[in-house]
N, C-alpha and C positions, 0 to 999 in steps of 0.2 A: 335458415328459418326466416330471417328478415326478408330475404328475396321472395320466399314463398308467400309471406304475408302481403308484401307490397304488390306482388304480381296477382295474387288472389283477389285483393281488394280492388285493384285497378281493372282486372278482368270483370269482376262483378259489376263495377260501375259502368264499364263499357257495355256490358250486356244490357243493363237497365237503360242506358242512354240510347243504344242502338234499337232496342225494343220501342222506346218512345219515338225515335225518329222513324222507325218502320211503321208504327201506327199512324204517325203524321203523314207518311207517304200513302198509306191506305186511304186516309181521309181525302187527301189531294186527288188520288186516283179515282175514287168513287164520286167525288163532288165535281171534278173538272173533266173527267173522261180521259181517254188516251192522249188526245191532242193537248189538253191542258197539262197533263202529267208530263208529256214530252217537253213542253216549254220550260216547266219548273226544273225537270231533271237536267236539261241542257244548260240552263242558267247556272245550276249548282256545279255542273262539270266544268264549265268555262271559268268560273270564279275559283274553283278548287285548283285548276291548272295555274291560274294567275297567282294565287296565294303561294303555291309551291315554288314558282319561279321567283317570288319576291323576297323570301327570307334570306337568301344568299348564304345559307349554311350557318347563320348566327345561332339558330336553335340548337343544333348539335354541338357547336363550339361552346355555348354556355354550359350545357350539361357536362361536358368534359372538363373545361378549364375552371369554371366556378366551383364545380364539385371538388376539384383538387385544391383550390385556393379561394377560400370564402371571403378574403379581403377584396376580391374583384366584384362582389355582389352589387355595390352601389353603381359602379361603372357599367356593369351588365344591364341593370335596370334602366339607367338614364339613357344609354345608347340604344337600347331596344325600343324605348318609347320614341326616340327621335327617328331611328331607322324605319320603324313600322309606319310612322306617319308619312315620311318623305317618300319612301319606296312605294308605299301603298297608293299615295297620290299620283305618282308617276304611272303606275300600272293602271289606275282608274282612267287616266287620260288616254293611255294607249288602247285600252279595251273599247272605249267610246269612239276614239279616232278610227279604229279598224272597222267598227260598225258603220261609221259614216262613209269611209272611203271604199269599203268592199262589203256591202250588206250580205251577199251570198255566203260569206264565211260563217255566219251564224244561222244559216238556213232561213226558216220562217219565224224566228224568235221575235224579231222586231227591235228597232232602235230604242224605243221607249223603255222596254223591259231591261235591255242591256244597260242603258244609261242609269236607271235607278239602282239595279242590283250591283253594278260596278262600284257604287259608293261603299259597299261592304268590305272591299278589299283591304283598305288601311286597317280597319278594325280587326279583320281576320289575321292579318300579319302581327299585330300587337298581341293578340291572344296567343298565337303560336310561340312568339318569342318569350312571353312571360310564363307560359307553360314550361318552357325550357328552364327558366329561372327557378321555378318551383321544384322541378325534378332534380336540379343540381344540388339542392339542399335537402332532398328527400322529404319535401312537404307534400306528402301523398294525400293527406286528408283534404286540405283546401283544393288541391289539384282535382281530386275526384268530385268534390262537392260542386265546383263550378261547372264541370262537365255535365253533371246531372241537371243542374239548374238551367243550363243552356238548352239541353234537349227537352226538358219539360216545357219551357217557354215556347219552343217551336211547336210541340204537340198541342198544347193548350191554345195557342194562337191559331193554328190551322182549324181546329174545331170551332172556335169562336167566330173567326172571320168567314169561313166558308159555309159552315152548317147553320149557325145561329144568326149571324148577321147577314147572310146571303150575299156577301161581297165576292169579288172575282179575283183573278190572278194578280192584278196590279196591287190590290190591297194586301194580298199575301206577300208579295215581293217586298213591298215597303216595310211590312212588319218584320220580315227576315233581316232586313238591313238594321232595323231598330234593335233586334235581338243581338246582332253582332256588336253594335255600338255599346249596348248596356253590358254585355259580357266582357268586352275589352276594358270598360271602366272598372268592373269588379276585379279583374285580374290585376290591373295596375294598383288599385286601392289595397288589395290583399298584400301585395308585395311591399307597398309603401308602409303599411301598418307593421309588417314584420321587421322592416328596417328602412328608415327614411333615406330617400335619394332625390337627386335633382336631375332635371332634363339636361343632357349634355351630348357633345359629339367629340369623342376622343379618337383622333385619327390613328394614333399608335396602337391603341387598344383594339380598334376595329381591324387594323391591318393584321394584328396578331391572331385575332379570331378567324380572319379570312384564310390565313395560310392553311389551316386545317379544314375549316368549314366549307370552303368552296369545293373541296373534293367530295365531301359528304353530300353537299348541295347538288352537285351534278348527278351523282348516283341516285339519290332519292327523287330528284326531279324527273329523271328518265323513267324510274319505276312508276311514279304517279302517272306519267303520260301513258305508260303501257296500260294502266288500269282505266284511265278516263277517256282516252282518245277514241276508243271504239264507239262510245255513245255519240260523240261529236260527229264522227264519220257516218254513223247510221242516220242521224238527223240530216246530214248534208245530202246523202244519196237517196234516202227513203222517205224523209219527211218527219213531221212531228208525231204523227200517230204511231208509226213503227218505232220511233225513238222512245215513246212512252211505253210500248209493249216491252221493248228490250231493256229499258231502265229498270223494270220490275225484276227481270232475271238478274241483272247486275246488282240490284239492291239486295236481293236475297243472298246472292253469292258473297256480297260484302259482309253479311251477317256471319257466314261461315268463317271468314277471314279475320274477324274481329278479335277472337281469343288469341291466336298465334301472333297477330300484330301487336297486341298489348303485352304479351309475354316478352316479345322482342324489345319493346320499349323499355321495360324494366331490366332486361338482360344487358342492354347496351352499357349503362353506367356501371353495372356490377362487373361486367367483363373488363371494362376499363380499369377498375380498381384492382382486379386480380392480376393484371399483367400477364406474365408468362404462364401462370397457372390457369388461364382461361380456357385452354383447349379441352381438357377433360370435362370441365363444366359445360362447355358448348356441346359436347357429345351427349351429355345427359339431357340437356334442354332439347336438343334435336330429337332424341329418341322419344322423350315425353310428348313433344308436339306432334311427332309422327303418329304415335298411338292415338292421341286425342283426335287428330284430324282424320285418321282412318275410320274410327268409329263414327265421327260426325258425317263423313262423306257417305257411308253406307246408309245411315238413318235418313240423310237428306235425299238420297236417290229413291228410297222406298216411299218417302212422304212427299215427293216433289209435286205431283199433280194435285193432291188434296190441299197441300200447303198453298200453292199459287191460287187455285180457284177459291179456297175457303177464305183467304185473306183479301184477295183483290177482286174476286168475282169472275163470272164467265167471260166478261169482256177482255180479260187478260189471260185467257186459256193459252194463247199463243206464246206466252212467256215460259211455259213449262219445258219445252224441248231445249231452248237456249240455256235455261238454268241447269238442266241435266248435263248438257255438254260442258258447262263451265265447272262442274264439280271436280273432275280430275285436275284441272288447272289450278283450282283453289288449294287443293291438297299440296301440289308441288310448290306453288308460290309461298305457301305458309312455311315450308322448310327452307326455301330460298331466303326468306326474310330473316330467319335466325342466323344463317350463314353470312348475310350481308352485314348484320349488326355485329357479328363477331369480327369481321374485317374492318368495320368502322372503328372498333376499339383498338385495331392494329394499324392506325394511321392511314387507312383506306388505300391499299395498293392499287395500282393502275387497273389491274384485272377486275377489281370490284366495281370500277367505273365503266369499263368496256363491256361487261356482261349485260347490264340493263340497256346499254345502247344497242347491242345486238338484238335484244328482245324487242325494243321499240321499233327498230328498223324492220324486223321481220313482221311485226304486228301491223304496221302501217301498210307495207307493201301487200301483204296477204289480204288485208281488209279492202284496199282499193281494188284489188283484182276480183275478190269473191263476193263482197257485199252487194254490188249491183246485180250480180247473177243469181245469188242464192239467198239473199236477205239476211235477217238477224241471226239465223242459225250459223251462218258463215262467220259472223262477227264473234259469236261465242267460241266457235271452233278455232279460229285464228288466235284468240286470246289464250285458250288452253294450250295451244302449240307453243306460243311465246313464253308462257309461264313455265312450262315443262323444260323448254330449252334453257332458260335462265338457271333453273335449279340444277340441271345436269352439268352445266358449265361450272357453277360454283362448287358442286360436289366433287368434280374432277380436280379442281384446284385445291380443295380442302384435303382430299386424299393424297395428292402430290405433296402437300406440306407435311402430312402425317409421315410419309415415307422419309422425307428429309430429316424430320425430327428424330 
């Protein structure tokens, strides 16, 4: 019952947050057009990739180890604040350095935009790590409240800056950096009020976290790359306008993925606590998510065209076909996410790391071959192929384990 409540509350929060972010995307798309939307979407994708590479598995390790031993709370908070700042600063320098050394890597985004938005990386890392702290102690209410506040600020800021103040992309990008900084401050303050801690760098503690965390880090980083790299490649091969069109398809597809991803987020610590009893529970969760996503996929297919045109306008009509192509892939990656979190609770066997690598490799190769020839529909098709392949590999491994059991 507690799992259902936590999952239900978090799903509801994510629905609200994603709706607000979706509305913000609509505002950006309508006010800036496909080219401006392409710049913003590409910036978000680049920083999301940097953020995923920066946490080094600390997020998952905190959920697992602090959840099991609450005496580690102060160390987890102090080291998270230090690591987020240091690693985020290093990644910021790397992102800007790459933009200076090899500008074509970011397409037509521009050095100025990259330089400003890269400043958000340290704050994003701090947010991610302190979300892990909250989940480790089952502080579901503040966790969800801060998610909603962050999304509301982005939505309100997009309307205020673009519609009422008549400002442009740079003002919006600067505001997004401010939102990340303010949100990071609130996450740290909430954790500090719950239990005081000091800034620290405990090498032994970090080493312990890394032993497990790096395995989860590699697997989740590869999965995020599978999700995000297609937008980067579309921008590289086809330019900002097509990236803007495709980003709308990807954004709506992410809406479909939000519920199963959130369920998996709550499932992970629950499966960790269950130990050997987690397999029957995983089957139930997998079946429930499968039923949910089958219904969602059918409704999305039927409403695809009016959904895209109604929300984003005729200028984004080209987003409809890529979105339809992505729907089967989202169904299968939703199931794959449950299985990946099941194995994360089982010390992350090597197979669970190799599978997303296979998915990423196939995704990149197919995108490089087919995007220049067939455009954004090819990007959607290769993503669906990669997602499906990852699920089938995980399912085969899970069934094999069932037979052994």
